[in-house]
N, C-alpha and C positions, 0 to 999 in steps of 0.2 A: 612430492613436496618433502623437503628436508625435515628431520625430526624437530629441530629447534623452532622452525617456522610453524609447524603443526602445534607445538606446545604453546607458542605465543598466541596463535589463533584460539586455541582452547581456553587460555586464560582470559582473552578478550571476550569470548562468548560467555564465560562464567560471570565476568563482571557485568556484561549487558543484561544477562538474565537476572542477576541479583539486584541490579539497579532498577530494572523494570518492575520487580515485585514490590519495591518500596513505594511506587507511584500510587496515588489514591484516585482511582478512576470513579467518576460519578456519572450515572446515566439514569434518567427518569424512566418509568415503566415502559413508555412507548418506544423510547430510544433503545432500551434493552431488548425489547421484542424484535425490533428491526435488526439490531446487531447480531442477534442469535438466530435469526430466520434461516432455516437450513433445509427447507423442503425441496430445494433445487440448487444446482451449482450456480455460483454468482461470481461476478467480477468485483473484487474489493478495490475501491478507488480512493486514493488519498494523495494530497499534494506531496511532492518530493521532500519538502522541508519538515514533514511530520513523520518521516520514516523511522525515526528512533523509537516511536511507540509501537511499530507494527508487530514485533515478536510477542510483546505482552498482550496487545490487543487480540491477536489471533489465538493466543493461549487461553485468554479469559472468555472470549466471545465466539470463537469459531472452532472449537475443539472437535466438532462433529465431522469436519472434513479436512483433508490435507489442503494446504495453500501453497500454490506454486508461484514463484516470482521469476521474472526475466533477468538474466545475468549475461553480460557481454561474453561473446565467444573468444575474446582476446586472452592473451596470457595473463594479464592482470585480473581478468574476470574469474580465473580459477581460484584466486584467493577469496574473492567474495562468495563464490559458489560453496567453497568449503565452510566459510563462516555461516552462510545461510543454513546449511545442514545442521551445524552445531547449535543454532538458536531456534530450530524447529520449522524453518521455511524450506521448501523443496525447490531447488534451482532448475530453471530451464535455460539452456545455453542458446544464444543466438544474437544477431545484430539488433541492438536496441534503438538504433538511429531511425526515428520516424516510424518505428514498428515495421521493419522490413518484412517481406513475405515469409521468410524462414521463421522469424520469431512469431509472427501472427499464426502461422500454421501450427507451430508447437503448442501455443496457448489454446487454440481452438481444440486441438486433440485432447489436451488435459481436461478441458471443460466437458467434452463429450464422454470422457471416462468417468465423470461424476465428481470432479474436484473443483475447488475454488481457485481463482487466480488473483494475484495482486498486481495492480497497475498504478504507476505514478504518471499521470498524463502529461506532466510538464518536465519529466525526466528524460534522459539523465543529465542534460546540459541546459535545459530551459528553452525559451525564456520563462521566467517565473510566472506562475499562474496562467499559463496559456496551454490549452488542451490541444494536443496534436490530433488531427482528424483520424489518423491511422489507428488510434487506440480503440475507436468505435467498431472497427472491422470485426473484432473477436466476438463482441456481444451481438452484433447484427447477424453474423453467420450462425450463431447458436440460438438466436432469439432469446438471449439470457438477460436477466436483470443486472443492474449495476447497484452495488451497495456503496453509497458515498459516505465516507467517514469525515467527521469534523471534530476538531479538538481545540479547546480553549485552555491555555496554560495558566497556572497560578504563577509560579516563578520559573523562569527558564532563561538560559543564555542563548543568544542568537549569533551564529558564526557570520563572518563577513564573506561568505561564499555567495555564488550567484543566486542561490535559493534562500539565503538568510536562514539556514538550517537551525531548527530548535533542538536544544539539549536541555531537557527539564531538570531542575534540581531534584535530588533524592527527596522523597516523601512529599513532593508537591502535589496539589490537586489538579486533576485533568478533567475538565467538564466535556463529556462526549456528546456529540450530535450525530444524527444519521438520517439519510434520505435514501429511499430505494426507488430507482428510476427503471421503468420497464424499457425493453428494447424499442418500443414504439409508444407514441403518446396516445391520448384518448381518441384522436382522429385517425389513428392507424398510420401516422407518419413517423419516419425514422427520426430519432433524436439527433440533433446537430452537436458539433463540438462546442458551440456557444451555449447551448442548453445545459450541457454538463458543466461548463465553466461557471455559469451563473449559479447553478445549484451548489457547487462546491464552495464558491465564495460566500454564499449565504450562510453556510454552517461552519466556516472557518474564520472567525474574526481575528484580526491581527491588532496588537496594541499600537497606538500612535507612538512613533519613535521620535525622540527629540534630538 
C-alpha cells in the first residue's frame, strides 16, 4: 500500500476512534453483564447498519478477547483489512458471500483458538435485516453462544444505502441492549436463522421515518 494511502487510512482510523469516544453509551446492569461476559469465546452479532459502533463497543465491553471480523479477499478488501487493524479489529480474509466454506472455516478456527468473532448476518449486501443461514454454521460447529447487540440511537444520520447505515452524531446517547443465545434452545434443538432475526429485531428499534 502506498504511503499516502496508508496515511489517509491512519487519519480515518484516528477520526473514527476519536468520534467513538465521544459517544455516550448507556447499559443497565444486566445488559452490561451480558456485554462483558467473557468466560468463553462468542460470536458477536449485530446488524450491518450499526457497524459504526463496533470498534468502540469492542473497546469498552470486550477488551478481554481479540475480536476477528470477516473481510473480503478481494483487492478492495485489503483497504478494509488495514483499517480494521488500525481501529482494533483483527481481519480474517475470505469470501463473505453467504459465508462461503473458506470464510466459515477461518472463523471456526479463530473461535477454537479462544477468540471472539464479529458477524453482520445481513451483510455485506443484504437484504436488510435478513439473517443468512450460513452465519449459524460457525456457532453450531463450535457449540458457541451468540452475543446479540442492540443499539438505540439518540441523534444519528442514516445513509441512503441498502442497509440505511447509521452514523451517530458526536456526543449522542446510545442505549445498548443485549441478548445471549446458546447454540441450542432449551429443547436441545439448533437455533434457526429466523430465531436469530426475531431476537435481533427485538433489541434494535428503528425510528419511524417520515
